[in-house]
C-alpha positions in Angstrom: -42.7 -120.6 57.6 -42.8 -124.4 56.7 -39.6 -124.0 54.6 -37.9 -122.3 57.4 -39.0 -125.1 59.9 -37.9 -127.7 57.4 -34.4 -126.0 57.0 -34.0 -125.8 60.8 -35.0 -129.5 61.0 -32.4 -130.4 58.4 -29.8 -128.4 60.1 -30.5 -130.0 63.4 -30.4 -133.5 61.8 -27.1 -132.7 60.1 -25.7 -131.3 63.5 -26.8 -134.4 65.4 -25.1 -136.8 62.8 -21.9 -134.8 62.9 -21.9 -134.8 66.7 -22.6 -138.6 66.5 -19.5 -139.2 64.4 -17.2 -136.9 66.5 -18.4 -138.4 69.7 -18.1 -142.0 68.4 -14.6 -141.2 67.3 -13.7 -139.9 70.7 -15.3 -142.6 73.0 -16.0 -145.5 70.6 -19.2 -147.2 69.6 -19.6 -149.3 72.8 -19.7 -146.1 75.0 -21.7 -144.1 72.4 -25.2 -143.4 73.7 -28.3 -141.4 72.5 -28.1 -139.5 75.9 -24.4 -138.6 75.2 -25.2 -137.4 71.6 -28.1 -135.4 72.9 -26.1 -133.7 75.6 -23.2 -132.9 73.2 -25.6 -131.7 70.5 -27.6 -129.6 72.9 -30.9 -131.2 72.2 -33.3 -133.4 74.0 -32.9 -137.2 73.6 -36.6 -137.3 72.6 -35.5 -135.1 69.5 -33.1 -137.9 68.5 -35.5 -140.7 69.2 -38.1 -139.0 66.9 -35.6 -139.4 64.1 -33.7 -142.7 64.9 -35.0 -145.5 67.0 -31.5 -146.7 68.2 -27.9 -145.6 68.3 -27.2 -148.1 65.5 -29.7 -146.5 63.2 -28.3 -143.0 64.2 -24.7 -144.1 63.4 -25.7 -145.7 60.1 -27.5 -142.6 58.9 -24.5 -140.5 60.2 -22.0 -142.6 58.3 -24.0 -142.8 55.1 -25.2 -139.3 54.7 -21.7 -137.7 55.2 -19.9 -140.1 52.9 -22.4 -141.6 50.4 -20.9 -139.8 47.4 -17.5 -141.1 48.0 -18.4 -144.6 46.8 -19.9 -144.1 43.4 -18.4 -145.8 40.3 -16.7 -143.9 37.5 -17.3 -145.4 34.0 -14.2 -144.7 31.9 -14.8 -147.7 29.7 -12.1 -149.8 31.5 -13.9 -151.9 34.1 -10.7 -153.0 35.9 -9.5 -149.3 36.3 -13.1 -148.3 37.3 -13.3 -151.0 40.0 -9.8 -150.1 41.2 -10.7 -146.5 41.5 -13.9 -147.2 43.4 -12.4 -149.7 45.7 -9.4 -147.6 46.4 -11.7 -144.7 47.4 -13.8 -147.2 49.6 -10.7 -148.4 51.5 -9.3 -145.0 51.8 -12.6 -144.0 53.4 -12.6 -147.1 55.7 -8.9 -146.5 56.6 -9.6 -143.1 58.1 -11.5 -142.2 61.3 -14.2 -141.9 62.1 -15.6 -144.0 59.3 -13.5 -147.2 59.5 -13.7 -147.9 63.2 -17.4 -146.9 63.5 -18.3 -149.0 60.4 -16.6 -152.0 62.0 -18.6 -151.5 65.2 -21.8 -151.1 63.3 -21.2 -154.3 61.4 -20.7 -155.9 64.8 -23.9 -154.4 66.1 -25.8 -155.9 63.1 -24.9 -159.4 64.4 -27.1 -158.8 67.4 -29.7 -156.3 66.2 -31.7 -157.4 63.2 -33.1 -153.8 62.6 -29.5 -152.5 62.3 -28.7 -155.5 60.1 -31.6 -154.9 57.9 -31.0 -151.3 57.6 -27.3 -151.7 56.9 -28.1 -154.2 54.1 -30.9 -152.2 52.6 -29.1 -148.9 52.7 -25.4 -149.6 52.2 -24.5 -153.3 51.4 -27.2 -154.0 48.7 -26.8 -150.6 47.0 -23.0 -150.9 46.8 -23.4 -154.5 45.6 -26.0 -153.4 43.0 -23.7 -150.6 41.8 -20.8 -153.1 41.4 -23.0 -155.8 39.5 -24.3 -152.9 37.3 -20.8 -151.8 36.4 -19.7 -155.4 35.7 -22.9 -155.9 33.6 -22.0 -152.8 31.5 -18.5 -154.2 31.0 -19.8 -157.6 30.0 -22.1 -156.0 27.6 -19.3 -154.2 26.2 -17.2 -157.3 25.8 -14.7 -156.6 28.5 -15.9 -159.7 30.5 -16.7 -163.3 29.7 -20.4 -163.4 28.7 -21.1 -166.5 30.9 -19.3 -165.2 34.1 -21.7 -165.0 37.1 -21.7 -161.3 38.0 -23.3 -161.8 41.5 -20.4 -164.4 42.2 -17.9 -161.8 40.9 -19.3 -159.4 43.4 -19.0 -161.9 46.2 -15.5 -162.9 45.2 -14.5 -159.3 45.1 -15.9 -158.2 48.3 -15.3 -161.3 50.4 -11.5 -160.7 50.9 -12.0 -157.0 51.5 -14.5 -157.7 54.3 -12.5 -160.6 55.7 -9.4 -158.4 56.1 -11.3 -155.4 57.3 -13.5 -157.2 59.9 -11.9 -160.5 60.8 -8.1 -160.2 60.6 -8.4 -156.3 60.8 -5.2 -156.0 58.8 -4.9 -152.8 56.9 -6.7 -152.6 53.5 -4.1 -151.4 51.1 -4.2 -150.5 47.4 -1.8 -153.2 46.6 -4.0 -155.8 48.3 -7.0 -154.4 46.1 -4.9 -154.6 43.0 -3.9 -158.3 43.7 -7.6 -159.1 44.2 -8.6 -157.6 41.1 -5.9 -159.2 39.1 -6.9 -162.7 40.4 -10.6 -162.0 39.8 -10.0 -160.6 36.3 -7.9 -163.6 35.3 -11.1 -165.7 35.5 -13.5 -163.1 34.1 -11.8 -162.0 30.8 -13.4 -163.3 27.8 -11.3 -166.0 25.9 -9.0 -164.6 23.1 
């Protein structure tokens, strides 16, 4: 009985998250509400509030749970190729609805809601940064990067231009742009000959 109830709960949670993404894509984050999601999903709003304290928390879980595996790093032994593959996958994800526009809105919401900001950092930003630094550390340990290069700084240098273009100028992120960032970054990170 408990397994059946847990499965129904998991199915309901997944249905609510899918509904959130579809509705968010249709009407945008600013018009998205718990009430609208509840009505579209055919549940009471209390069902949603039991799982998520706000629409920002609901949207974050919806985005992450449906796309988390898309952003894992490969490890082919070539750090530049691995970063390129992962970042290309990330910008491809950000470039298609509903993820990109809803992620932009969520980052905007994080500027006003400290709970959303903390959750976004804890569940997405910090884990992605940690994965990047771990991949860079492996490459440094293998002699692909200069032993004295600051890996956290490399992460900031790598992600800063992407977030600037995605959130501030809102220009499209392209594979060519990523490749130019990586070329500039790796010029300074390569070990001396």
